[in-house]
C-alpha positions, -999 to +999 in steps of 0.1 A: +380-552-833+411-571-837+411-588-803+440-568-788+418-543-771+430-541-734+399-524-722+377-555-724+367-571-692+357-607-690+326-615-669+328-640-641+301-665-633+292-644-602+285-612-620+248-619-626+240-632-590+259-603-575+240-578-597+206-594-588+215-594-551+225-557-553+192-549-572+171-566-545+190-550-517+185-515-532+149-522-540+139-535-506+165-519-483+145-490-472+112-509-466+101-515-430+104-550-417+067-558-419+067-549-456+098-570-463+081-599-445+050-596-467+070-594-500+093-623-491+063-643-478+044-638-511+075-647-532+082-677-510+047-690-513+047-687-551+080-706-551+065-734-529+034-735-550+054-738-582+076-766-567+046-785-556+029-782-590+061-793-607+064-823-585+027-833-590+033-830-628+063-853-626+044-879-606+014-881-630+015-910-655+027-902-690+001-902-717 
């Protein structure tokens, strides 16, 4: 490659978030509302648990 190839496409900073959003939308789009609520509730609770654990670790004294 000499750098003059016009078929290269540069990625923007929104390519990865857009791809993840599309993946999640396709994966959970056909589920009933109660199933979506369970999945998002579990994911949300893991996120909250992780945040609380991280904050507790930051507040503990350094050894």
